[in-house]
C-alpha positions, 0 to 999 in steps of 0.5 A: 611834586613828581617830575611828571607833574613837574613839567606839565606845570612848567609846560602850562606856566611857560607856553607864551614864553616858549612862543616868543622864544621861538622867534629868537635865534636861540632856538625852539621851545623844546630847547628853551623848556629843556633850558628852564629844566635843567636851571630848575635842577631837573636832572638827565635821570628825571627826564628819562623817568618822566619820558618812559612814564609818558611812554615817549620812545622817540625821545627816550633814544635822543637822550638816552642810548640804549648801550648803558644797562647795569646789570649788577648793583653794589649791594650794601654790607656789614663788614669786620675791621680787617677783613676784605671789603668787595662792592660790585657794579657790572654794566655793558654798553653799546660802546666801551663802558668805564666806571668811577666809584664815589664815596658821598660825593668824594670820588674814591682813588684808583677805583676806575674798575668795576669792582671796588676793593678795599683790603683791609677795610678800617673804621673810617671806610664805613659810609655810603658808595655809588658807582657812575658808569660812563658810555661816550657822553652819557653815563648812569649811576648804580644804586647807592651802598651802605658800608657798616664797618664793625670793630671786633676784637675777635673775627669770630672765625668769620672769613670774607666768604661768611659774609655771603652766608647767614645772618651772624652776630659778632657783637653782643651787648654788656649788662651795667650797673648804673645809677639815675641820671647816668648814660645806657649806652649798648651795642651790638652788631651782626654781619651780613649782606645787605645790612641787618636792621636792629630792634632794641627790646626791653623786658620783652617788649620793643623800645619805641624811640628812634634810638632804639633802631639802631646799632647802639642804643643810647638813653641819655639820662637814666631813670630807675623805670630803665631797669630790665633785661634788654636785647636786640632784635636782628633781621635781614630780608627774612632771617631773624636773630636775637642777641643775648639778654642782659641786665641793666640794673639802675640804682637811686642816687641816694643817701641811705640811712639807717636807725640802727647799725646797719650796713647796705652793700652796693648790691643792696642799692640796686635791688631797691633801684630794681623794685625790691622793697625789703630794703628800707630806705630813710626810716619808714617813707615810702617812695612815691610810684604810679600804678600806671602813666598815662598822657594824651597830647594834642596839637591843633594846627589847621583851624578852619575859621582862624589862623593856622598853626605850626609849632603844635605839630613839633611840640606834640612830636617831641613830648611824645618821644621824651614821655615814652622814655618815661614809661608814659602811655601817649597818644599824640593827636593833631587837627581835632574837631571839638567831637573828636577832642571830647571823645579822645578826652573820654578814651583818656579818662577811661585809662585812669584809676586809683594811683595812676599819673595822667598828663594832658598836654594842649597846644592851639588856639585857647582863651581863659575867662573867671579863671576857667582854660578852654581849649579850641577845636579846629572846627570852632566857628569865628567868634567861639563861646564856651559850648564850642570848646572844652574846659580844662577844669571840667576834665581836671573834675572827672580826673579827681573822681578817678582818685589818680595819683597825679594830675598834670596840665601842660596849657601851651595857648593864650590866656586872654580874656574871650569879650564874646563869651559872657559864660560863668562856669560853675565847676566845683573842684574837689581840695586834693593834693596832686594837681599841677598846672603849667601855663605857658604863659601868665593869665591875661597874656599870650604865648608865643612860638618862634619863627623859622623857615623849618620847623621848630618848637614853641617856646614853652617846649623849647625849654621844657623838652630839655629838662622833662626827663630829669628825676625832680618833682614836677614842680620844681622841674617846672620852676626851672622851666620857668627860669630858663624862659626868663633867660630868652631875650626874644621873649623876656618881658613878653611871656612868663611860665606860669604854675599852679600847684596843690602837690604836697608829696614828691611826685615826679614823672619819673617815678617808677610805675608799681601796677596795683590791682587793676580791675578786669574793666581797666585791663580791657581799655588798656588794651584798647589804648595799645591797639591805637598804636598797632602799626600794620605789618609791612607786606611784599606784593607779587604781580603776575608779570614777576615784579615783586612790591615792598608796602610798608608802614609808619606811625608819624603821630597816633592819627597820621600814618605814612604809606611807602611803596618800594620795588624789591624786583622786576623782570629783567626785560622790565626797563620802568616799574612804578608802583602807587597806592590810589583808591582811599576811603573819602573819610580821609580827604586826601589831597591827591597831589600830595599822594606818591611822592618821590621824597617824603617832605613832597608829601609833608612828612619832614620831621619822620623824613630821615626815619623812612627807607629811601628810593620809594614813593610816600603817601601820608594819610592824616586824619584817621580818626575820621576813618569809619570803616577798616582802611582798604585801598588799591595798589598799582603797579605800571611797568613797560617792557622793552618790546612794548611801547605802551605803559601796563597796569597790574592792580591788587586790593589791600585791606589794613583794618583800622589803624592806629587812632582810627580803632577808638572810633572817635568820629562818633558825635554822640558817645555813651560816654561822651565828652559831653560830659567833660564839660559841664557847664550850667549855661551851656545846651551841651553841658560843654563850656564854650571858648573864646578865640585863642590860638596856638604859637606859631612856629615862626616869629615870636608872638602871642598865642592868639594868632597864626605861629607861623606868620612871616608878617603880622599886622595889628588885629582889628576886631580879633575874636577875644577882645585883644588885638595883636599889640603892633609888630614893632613891639613883638618883633619876631613872635606870634601869638596863640591867640587871635591876631590875623594871618596871612600865611598858613603853615605848610603841612608837617608830619612826625613818625614815632614808630616804623615797621621797618628799622632801616639804618639811612642818611640822617638829616639834621632836623633844626640846628639853629633858631632864625627870627624874623621881623613880624 
């Protein structure tokens, strides 16, 4: 909530109290309101910004003397150990001004001058600095400046003045030879002002996970497909350069056996790990491989007629990042209706062909009848039936027709019977030796998620994500996850992972990708799928007043876009300047109260917040799959000059096309290859199975996957859909179910980036350090 809305709310909420306080000796309504704002964390800076926005120039004179004006702000810098560091903050005031520098929250000793000089700079001097300017009883803070100190053995001929010049790479990455399971650490570095931004590439393709936008690239568990040529793109403002390209060779951890007297060198082993087939290992058996890897991840949280969930968002986010490290093409979607789910599955099926590894993960409400599992869309009625839901076995049948190399289903939902659905599915599956089902819970049981004040994983993904990168047969990996879950006291005796498999070969998610002879149609579908992850390019907008705005974009999920605006420059005589976005398509149903917020968390961006640049206004656009036309909106700049009392608006229209998943037009109710075919049911008018009312695990207490996963209190269910009520809270303390319990609370909105158009190194925040359990 911005300060403007905050104060308006406080005024309306506290008006009665203020009118009574004026009769007391201690003061007036204004003093009471100011005291209330102070008690609730409102700073003087916030109040000044508010008064400037409202145009209350008289009040501004009372709270902000016109004397302090910061003329030169300190700038972030990357510098080499042993050089001289200088940060400058110049300001003027009506009276004399004084300076005090801080490193994070600690005062820097002997730093009372406009220039902070550290000579020579050491590694321990890296961090964030800010300067406080004092003038009488008032003060102003400068902007934050980050100092990155590089430990370079040689100086590369750089003097201190070189930092003011062009971007210079001073640390080059080094090639390495490693084995599967080792940790890869690549480091590069550049000097310049401001701090350079980094983006690592493998084989010419940018890597899309958080570590890939840092100086030090770390991959904790190497796989064979991680071999390749690596280099890093480094940029400062509009200047761009590259590091040297280095080879990372990843060899398999295997015992090499030959029938004859034949020697095998280390180079031979690494050549095999890089995909050279001339080396024959362990006689004639060819190691398994995939012609491609495709994953569809769906997390349903915001149910319209059933308890809302919380954990699916975090689960989908974490699995997305892990699967991308395994070279899966991942589309991650939140909150899909029935038609949107069917269309998403259709797009998923189009990417499958011979030898492809296909993985489908679903987190949300669900149920199981007669051995068939049903996924419940967010628009399912109460009660729901098979015709309102998607049948997993029907999807499997269509996957089998594609002659896929491996079919993996990870179903994070309840498996209780739906008493409102008496349909008996008639789905005939082929006998194939490549199917793996990982159920988060046993048949006729519920699945749970953990209760926490923050955002945590459900029970299944909590343990799955620790094992997912292991180079093991998929069934062995899931067995280990089941063992880990069995040791978890919170769910012991309540939830147990069940594995069903017809897998006869040693197929693993870590298997390398060796593309086969793909048809033109398959290549076209792959390009279309890749478009679903294209972010709009960041842009700079120039306004007639002389101000410049940076417009940036980031993706939390394939259907969630984050827009942020940042003031790059403004005229010297403009004392207030702010840019916000407005006039979005009504298809997106955006709440104006959650637009243009001063922190990512205020607009629901929790998982991505540490990856976004600071000092911006943030807007989160969810449900991009509903977008029918190109996404256009208005960027509005508000400013006020010293010679003017009122605010002046400048606007410009922006069109970014169809971003992310909007390109696939999932909103269409009838498609040529509609998922009406995905779930053929003889007793359903639309040939799609109906489902009963089961819910995805919440992220709070542990409880069955039938009710809201994020409740603080869960009462026994009365007449819940699905024919099974919640067990009493004394039995399921600290648990929540994804089946069908009644819920009093709805989860807060959450969101997660996977990609961003700005690779800015900001202060990192700790996401979740520990789990907290609460009584149900």
